[in-house]
Residue, then its C-alpha position, 0 to 999 in steps of 0.5 A: m538296140s535296147k528297148t527302154i521300159l519305164l515301170a511306174d509303180d510305188d510297190p517295190l515288189i511289183t517293180q522287182i517281179m516285173s523287172f525279173g519277168m522281163e529279164q527272163t525273156d529274149g530281148d534287149f531291155v533297159i528297165r527304169s522304174t519310178a514310184s510316184g507320178e512326179a518322178t514318172i513325169e521327170a523320167l519322161k522329160e529325161k528320156t522317152p521310153d519305148i513303153l510306159v507301164l503305169d500304175i494308177r494309184m501312186p503318191g505324188g501325182d497318180g497315173f492320170t496325172v501322168l496321162e494328162y502330161l503325156q496328152k499335153q506333150k502329144s506323146t505317142v509313147p504306148v502306155v499299159i496300165l497295170t493296177n490293182y483296181r478293176n474299175d469301170e471309171y478308171l478303164k474308161r478314163s484310161r481309154d480316153y487317154g489312148v492307153k493300149e491296155y488296162l491290166v489288173k495285177h491280181e488277174l494275171k500271172v507275171d508271164g501274161i503281163v510280160r507278154s502284153v507289155r512285149t506286144y507294144l515293144v515294136 
């Protein structure tokens, strides 16, 4: 059965790279993408993914807006933050929301990010 990955990032290049990276691995994945906090919340309302890969800074509600929504819904969907910002405050807030992993885009290669995401696709 297909695993659904919701990739929330306003950078279309990141979305393309991550989609390509996941498709190159063994596994049956459906990748949905959104580019804003609002669109991510709407996508979560439509269908709960197996994992959410979430950018922090996006238009129309940031990643923390999405995390607040998930917390209010008592959601158990695993969340991996994928951001450009190595920021202690962001990291702490993310952990407070129960984020599984906080990844900084420029510190990892695509295959490392893909491996991290796959870890939580149980």
